[in-house]
Steps between C-alpha positions, in 0.01 A plus 500: 500500500629849407378835635594828338553797742528849351596769763342761276155342512367668816152438639506745782654573845461247783352671802673368813155493665423190296711319760272605793417293804182452702464447877167442663370405845431151373629187674854558612596748231536810736451367856786241571623526141607867473410624845593342836508804724781667686477264799538185289789265564533488123763759396318807370532866422208701638287183493586392146692182467864558414520205265191615303626861497836388366323297222280804409806731496658265245182491294452881504120473411404815308141477634351346814119464515318489837276433700304286260345344298173398658631618838501860374125526497465400863802704615477821708826674502462660840497150651863475405664831625619634831644303793490131414372396844194719460403385145167331426482121483269364229438169326629434148261273294647585163556195282509254771753672723266477813744653747506784741644815357707705744562786249868524600613564132318809394537811285816635656666161496413442144606844371827487687575152355439651156743781587758242619469304168468795262159356391203711393205417728168398332234533767158355458200698635204340678220587261261229616468544884696820535386867438612778279604707806712212626674468169573875488629504857732211418650677197534819709675307782744343250577798275417843646814719547318799650428498870157356556346283772574183290852592400580578868355159591735339246788692654397386846514139366863545394503645150490883479557504123229391253537164345429621140300186420312582188349176376153409638270223392135575555343168572622153428332231285168680533339233288531250774629529856529877458128546477356271226436823312404556138689765297232764542493456881881514524523796269259690729702411812831570327383848398436581868818371629725631215340846512580530866870414468725789618724640223783631720545786250501879551337615175203394303740481197756277678495131409454267799740217561216279643464189283150341514463135413161351392404142585495342158361159385542143614706390202451136580143535369563601139136591410433687821837684464405639166150596607633656825743727328256594222230588753727679737619740224151547367394621853817715517427675173151599595615801694819673615773273602651466844874447530613166361868410448516124507266211414575190710424163350577181696606162362571179674634185331238266653590143552207380697314241284720208596506474883778238484725747330711677767788750480750217537308196368382525140520307169638610171142586396460715819826671422387600151162608619652765731757604237230551242283686759742779551506584130130604521625826664658628184166477302316669790744789517459565132119475523480729810735757334271508193185537718671787692566682176142446378356611836703822508381572140138517627574805707367825359695817461467735801259785472709748695861613480576403865342154470738201474462214254626156605721389206732241654486226763775261587425121492614321824518137593466553872495126598651203312641160583438128512214381722493121562202320652683404814530868605131497588553243770850603612571618845618775521259634241593479133859393573657283224841387400678624188636234270664524155158509343421832681857624409434452139156677506643790712771548235250468214269747667773762546590452137137564408481814709835630357407409146181698531663805669325719247164386633550425875668736750505331838456149641523329841590137577258336739640469751847576633513287817334166598203536269442352152784595257731604777862607497563384859363254751542538877452264786583621850847647479583319173473644147538361156519697176291323237644474147248772403730741685778396264286565192430853612866561581605360157251739330606824686717611201186549290368786717514830307626312190365507152290190412598363164262342241612135520275199403347368821516128462564215259195281583689188409799563717311661794786756535378851588733782412503862620765766455556857611758775431662729755793710382738265321361190664240253380349274766331191367266261685478140385225295662490126419154399608537134406428248775755250387703620194816707476509755220762664275452865397695717265480875552568707193593871506537741199851582623765357729430470871693355793343288776593649845287313752291183500278410794289191512228369734409133467467176698541131452135453561213728378330444842799632690462779748692670787408372845598600856717176498646582153471875454736520207401200292377717210710811462612709195861441418748666273602311189830546319441720200659441163678834454535483120387807300256386231157557343366157610519330843363163588375394846403170654188533712438230766158362561259737676751786533534879493816647347602864474782618279650841490670602174714802423452676171825520305 
């Protein structure tokens, strides 16, 4: 198999926010996963586990989404601020968590974690059981620089300076757990909430930095997803538009039809079913991008010079990842192992997002710790980085690079190829999605290039995963690169493997 890579054939710039992460009060994602408290015997920094913090600092997530997910629409931000021994205790029923919620990790803890990591916070507002006033106060508490009662309260809680957190999601999955709404109902609620968002400006002509995110469709329901987006924009176009910056579609690679198929026990057929499932996302992104354009075209021209017309909305994939049946019955809730099958689909999904960087702006893996497609698992004072962590680390060089127009896949070989250009470097991903066959691939360039670095993630067994007993069984490793300068370079790809190659242009 040969793949031609032309550094001049640019698709668009890869937004680093496509590599975002999602943490939710679900199972042991935050409590006991990220957060253990300052009095824990587990080494921590201000209550956050040192081992998890070190992992996240390596990862440098561009975006961190919190507090949910489904949890967002039952969350009241005031429950999680102030002295921790005085915070409200509630009960978390979301997605089978069924545990007491001490609210020890709240707004200040989250915002300061984002500061520590250099991540942009994406905060989800409670649109279902919260109020407009509650939302506005939350935004004021987080971002107001002028001296007000709320900014003084933030200072009293340890952070005099505003957090400058501009990304806010208004509602989550409003078609299901977030309210079982229809587009007209949600549009009405969204208008109320969005219209009340503070601007943090000092002139009617100054553009606000606030970035409002709409709850988009359930992309796992193709017919409903189309109808939802069509109807939402029809409602939007009837009258003047509230502020909308991002449109958040969710997609899970469901593997729930075969109850005997588990994250670490599956057949060749089960392997292929999950691999094929992740490719659905690419078609869905293209479809939603087209629906967004069509929806925006319905909006009439303003009738006044000071009226604004909504002309552009970013497409976002706010939640994505593999969801195996066993997660439903797992304790803690939704915890699942990460095998080479999940590694391959994680790499393929990142390739899909990057390849469509002209259509999608931001995305968040669900979720970072202990839940579903996780990057780390914890148990007591132990931690193991899943091989998904390695995939994200291998792909960091693509951030802010130019995506190149490269054929996605040879259906016969099952090798997926992606390439990007940054300066004089071309970074190429090669994903061999075959369950049991090695592949040989020939990369062809229009002019001479030199391989600089080769990194490979593979295992002897496609069921392999990292455990607390063997935490480094599946790890990305450097492979000796052939340093010859040439137009063509051949690579051997092991069974079920992810390979990245960095070339220098000559």
